[in-house]
C-alpha positions as CSV (number, residue, x, y, z in Angstrom):
1,X,-49.7,22.6,-39.6
2,X,-47.7,21.8,-36.5
3,X,-47.7,18.3,-34.9
4,X,-49.8,19.7,-32.0
5,X,-52.4,21.2,-34.4
6,X,-52.4,18.0,-36.6
7,X,-53.1,15.8,-33.6
8,X,-55.9,18.0,-32.3
9,X,-57.6,18.1,-35.7
10,X,-57.4,14.3,-36.2
11,X,-58.8,13.5,-32.7
12,X,-62.0,15.4,-33.6
13,X,-62.8,13.1,-36.5
14,X,-65.4,10.4,-36.3
15,X,-64.3,6.8,-36.7
16,X,-65.4,6.8,-40.3
17,X,-63.5,10.0,-41.1
18,X,-60.4,8.8,-39.2
19,X,-60.5,5.5,-41.2
20,X,-60.5,7.4,-44.4
21,X,-57.4,9.3,-43.3
22,X,-55.7,6.4,-41.6
23,X,-52.4,6.6,-43.5
24,X,-52.1,10.3,-42.6
25,X,-53.0,9.7,-39.0
26,X,-50.5,6.8,-38.6
27,X,-47.8,9.1,-40.0
28,X,-48.7,11.8,-37.4
29,X,-48.7,9.3,-34.6
30,X,-45.3,8.0,-35.7
31,X,-43.9,11.5,-35.6
32,X,-45.3,11.9,-32.1
33,X,-43.6,8.6,-31.0
34,X,-40.3,9.8,-32.5
35,X,-40.5,13.0,-30.6
36,X,-41.3,11.3,-27.4
37,X,-38.4,8.9,-28.0
38,X,-35.8,11.6,-28.4
39,X,-37.2,13.8,-25.7
40,X,-38.1,16.8,-27.9
41,X,-41.8,16.2,-27.1
42,X,-42.9,15.8,-23.5
43,X,-46.2,15.2,-21.7
44,X,-45.3,17.8,-19.1
45,X,-42.5,20.4,-18.8
46,X,-41.2,22.7,-16.2
47,X,-42.4,26.3,-16.6
48,X,-42.0,29.3,-14.5
49,X,-45.1,31.2,-13.3
50,X,-47.2,28.1,-12.7
51,X,-47.9,27.2,-9.0
52,X,-46.8,23.6,-9.4
53,X,-43.9,24.5,-11.6
54,X,-45.1,22.1,-14.3
55,X,-47.2,22.6,-17.4
56,X,-49.3,19.7,-18.9
57,X,-49.1,19.3,-22.6
58,X,-52.6,17.9,-23.0
59,X,-52.1,17.5,-26.8
60,X,-49.4,14.9,-26.2
61,X,-51.8,12.7,-24.3
62,X,-54.5,13.3,-26.9
63,X,-51.9,12.0,-29.5
64,X,-51.2,8.9,-27.5
65,X,-54.9,8.1,-27.1
66,X,-55.2,8.7,-30.9
67,X,-52.5,6.0,-31.4
68,X,-54.4,3.5,-29.3
69,X,-57.6,4.4,-31.3
70,X,-55.8,3.7,-34.5
71,X,-54.3,0.4,-33.3
72,X,-55.4,-3.1,-34.1
73,X,-54.6,-6.1,-32.0
74,X,-51.8,-8.2,-33.3
75,X,-49.8,-11.2,-32.1
76,X,-46.3,-10.3,-31.0
77,X,-43.6,-12.9,-32.0
78,X,-42.2,-14.6,-28.9
79,X,-40.5,-17.9,-27.9
80,X,-42.7,-20.8,-26.7
81,X,-44.6,-21.2,-24.5
82,X,-45.1,-17.4,-24.2
83,X,-47.7,-15.6,-26.3
84,X,-48.4,-11.8,-26.4
85,X,-50.9,-9.6,-28.2
86,X,-51.1,-5.8,-28.3
87,X,-52.0,-2.8,-30.5
88,X,-49.6,-2.7,-33.4
89,X,-49.3,1.1,-33.0
90,X,-47.6,0.9,-29.6
91,X,-44.8,-1.7,-29.9
92,X,-41.9,-2.2,-27.6
93,X,-39.0,0.2,-28.2
94,X,-35.6,-1.1,-29.5
95,X,-32.3,0.4,-28.3
96,X,-28.8,0.5,-29.6
97,X,-25.4,1.0,-28.0
98,X,-25.4,4.6,-29.2
99,X,-28.3,5.3,-26.8
100,X,-26.0,4.6,-23.9
101,X,-28.8,3.1,-21.8
102,X,-28.2,-0.1,-19.8
103,X,-31.1,-2.5,-20.0
104,X,-30.1,-5.6,-18.0
105,X,-31.5,-8.9,-19.4
106,X,-34.5,-10.5,-17.7
107,X,-37.9,-9.4,-18.8
108,X,-38.0,-5.6,-19.0
109,X,-40.2,-3.9,-21.6
110,X,-40.1,-0.3,-22.6
111,X,-42.8,0.9,-24.9
112,X,-41.9,2.9,-28.0
113,X,-42.6,6.6,-27.2
114,X,-40.7,6.6,-23.9
115,X,-37.5,8.7,-23.5
116,X,-34.6,7.2,-21.6
117,X,-31.6,9.6,-21.3
118,X,-28.0,8.5,-21.6
119,X,-26.8,6.8,-18.4
120,X,-30.1,5.4,-17.4
121,X,-30.0,1.8,-15.9
122,X,-33.0,-0.5,-16.0
123,X,-32.9,-3.6,-13.9
124,X,-35.1,-6.6,-14.7
125,X,-38.0,-7.0,-14.7
126,X,-39.3,-3.4,-15.1
127,X,-41.9,-1.7,-17.3
128,X,-41.7,1.9,-18.7
129,X,-44.8,3.0,-20.6
130,X,-45.4,5.3,-23.5
131,X,-45.0,9.1,-22.8
132,X,-42.7,8.5,-19.9
133,X,-39.5,10.6,-19.6
134,X,-36.5,9.3,-17.6
135,X,-33.6,11.6,-17.0
136,X,-29.8,11.1,-17.0
137,X,-28.3,8.8,-14.5
138,X,-31.5,7.4,-13.1
139,X,-31.8,3.8,-11.9
140,X,-35.0,2.0,-12.4
141,X,-34.8,-1.1,-10.2
142,X,-36.4,-4.5,-10.4
143,X,-40.2,-4.8,-10.5
144,X,-40.5,-1.1,-10.9
145,X,-43.1,0.6,-13.0
146,X,-42.9,4.0,-14.7
147,X,-46.4,4.7,-15.9
148,X,-47.7,6.5,-19.0
149,X,-46.5,10.1,-19.2
150,X,-44.7,10.0,-15.8
151,X,-41.8,12.4,-15.7
152,X,-38.7,11.2,-13.9
153,X,-35.8,13.6,-13.3
154,X,-32.0,13.0,-13.3
155,X,-30.1,10.8,-10.8
156,X,-33.3,9.4,-9.4
157,X,-33.4,6.0,-7.7
158,X,-36.6,4.1,-8.2
159,X,-36.0,1.2,-5.8
160,X,-37.3,-2.4,-6.2
161,X,-41.1,-2.7,-6.7
162,X,-41.6,1.1,-6.8
163,X,-44.8,2.1,-8.7
164,X,-45.0,5.4,-10.4
165,X,-48.5,5.8,-11.7
166,X,-49.5,6.6,-15.2
167,X,-52.2,9.0,-16.5
168,X,-53.9,9.2,-19.9
169,X,-57.4,10.0,-18.6
170,X,-58.4,12.7,-18.0
171,X,-56.2,14.2,-20.6
172,X,-55.7,17.5,-18.8
173,X,-54.6,15.8,-15.5
174,X,-51.0,16.3,-14.4
175,X,-48.9,13.1,-14.6
176,X,-46.8,12.0,-11.7
177,X,-43.5,13.9,-11.6
178,X,-40.4,12.9,-9.8
179,X,-37.8,15.7,-9.8
180,X,-34.0,15.4,-9.8
181,X,-32.0,13.5,-7.1
182,X,-35.1,11.9,-5.5
183,X,-34.9,8.5,-3.8
184,X,-38.1,6.4,-4.0
185,X,-37.8,3.5,-1.6
186,X,-38.8,-0.1,-2.1
187,X,-42.5,-0.9,-2.4
188,X,-43.4,2.8,-2.7
189,X,-46.3,4.0,-4.8
190,X,-46.8,7.5,-6.2
191,X,-50.1,8.2,-8.1
192,X,-52.6,10.8,-9.2
193,X,-50.4,13.6,-10.4
194,X,-48.2,13.9,-7.3
195,X,-45.1,16.0,-7.6
196,X,-42.1,14.8,-5.6
197,X,-39.8,17.8,-5.5
198,X,-36.0,17.6,-5.9
199,X,-33.9,15.7,-3.3
200,X,-36.8,14.3,-1.4
201,X,-36.6,10.8,0.0
202,X,-39.6,8.4,0.3
203,X,-38.8,5.6,2.8
204,X,-39.9,2.0,2.0
205,X,-43.6,1.5,1.8
206,X,-44.7,5.2,1.5
207,X,-47.8,5.6,-0.6
208,X,-48.9,9.0,-2.0
209,X,-52.0,9.9,-4.0
210,X,-53.4,13.4,-4.7
211,X,-55.7,13.1,-1.7
212,X,-53.1,11.9,0.8
213,X,-52.3,14.4,3.5
214,X,-48.6,14.5,4.6
215,X,-47.8,15.3,8.2
216,X,-44.7,17.5,8.6
217,X,-43.3,16.9,12.0
218,X,-40.5,19.4,11.4
219,X,-42.8,22.4,10.7
220,X,-45.9,21.1,12.5
221,X,-48.1,21.4,9.4
222,X,-50.3,19.2,7.2
223,X,-49.5,19.3,3.5
224,X,-52.5,18.9,1.2
225,X,-53.1,19.8,-2.4
226,X,-54.6,23.3,-2.9
227,X,-57.7,22.0,-4.8
228,X,-59.0,18.8,-6.4
229,X,-57.4,19.9,-9.7
230,X,-54.0,20.6,-8.2
231,X,-51.2,18.1,-7.5
232,X,-50.0,17.1,-4.0
233,X,-46.5,18.5,-3.8
234,X,-43.8,16.9,-1.6
235,X,-41.4,19.6,-0.4
236,X,-37.9,19.6,-1.7
237,X,-35.5,17.6,0.5
238,X,-38.3,16.1,2.6
239,X,-37.6,12.7,4.1
240,X,-40.9,10.8,4.4
241,X,-41.6,7.5,6.2
242,X,-44.8,5.4,6.4
243,X,-46.6,6.1,9.7
244,X,-50.1,6.1,11.2
245,X,-52.5,8.5,12.9
246,X,-54.9,7.4,15.6
247,X,-58.6,7.3,15.1
248,X,-59.1,7.5,18.9
249,X,-62.3,9.4,19.7
250,X,-63.7,9.0,16.1
251,X,-66.3,6.4,17.3
252,X,-66.8,3.8,19.9
253,X,-65.9,1.1,17.4
254,X,-62.6,2.7,16.5
255,X,-61.8,3.1,20.2
256,X,-62.8,-0.5,21.0
257,X,-60.5,-1.8,18.3
258,X,-57.6,0.7,18.5
259,X,-57.9,1.6,14.9
260,X,-55.6,4.0,13.1
261,X,-55.0,5.2,9.5
262,X,-51.9,5.1,7.3
263,X,-50.2,8.5,7.3
264,X,-47.0,9.6,5.5
265,X,-44.8,11.6,7.9
266,X,-42.0,14.0,7.2
267,X,-39.5,13.2,9.9
268,X,-36.7,15.4,8.8
269,X,-35.3,17.3,5.8
270,X,-32.3,16.0,3.8
271,X,-28.8,16.6,5.3
272,X,-25.3,15.3,4.7
273,X,-26.1,12.1,6.6
274,X,-29.1,11.4,4.3
275,X,-27.0,12.2,1.3
276,X,-24.4,9.6,2.3
277,X,-27.0,6.9,2.8
278,X,-28.8,7.5,-0.4
279,X,-25.9,8.0,-2.8
280,X,-25.9,5.9,-5.9
281,X,-22.9,3.7,-6.2
282,X,-20.8,5.0,-9.1
283,X,-19.0,1.7,-9.6
284,X,-22.2,0.1,-10.7
285,X,-22.4,2.3,-13.7
């Protein structure tokens, strides 16, 4: 029986049945974590022929949820005055020099079951959750979050306080995906299964959810997801800034108070000048 099939069979069991097969289930979950750690198992993967370009591996999220279901709350050893408790099935991951990952001291936690490729740099404090995938040469800056099952490409810069949302429920939902060579500016947030295509740039403070329309000034179009079950896809090379759109004429109240709504705006597409301003400094590596 494959790992996929084993997880799907175990998740169907009642709590009593699962308890009777606890040792077996823990071994299966351990195998899943190991696969996530080395990148051979992923919550989503690129696949030709799909509109979004990405396929969700629902069984992986089923397996992670199984691990939480199996877990019991335990105290985690720590120096005084700190105290922590978590499910014993989802511990923090330990790294060695052979992983070739820089984790700068200062409060970062990476859960076991998250893949970090060689050349990744994590500045403190940051948090990377189970099921996440972080590609080669990516920089995860201070106070940044990479949520559960988020997929981060190569040479991405997640700037300070960037928030990449996680997704375990519903299990079939697409996780947030940041493709190669993307710059996510400071205090940005990307949630609800958005896909930020390669070489895009999100300026500081841009917030994207699945239901957020993007206003493309270059092509005079509004970009929306195709359906409630589809992701919002940021075009490749788009440079987005945080803007607003007027509510003038919506109501007497909005007119009286000059109200407007937040709106992400594509002001240009990436060019040589943008590349120069967003290049990661090689000396820091």
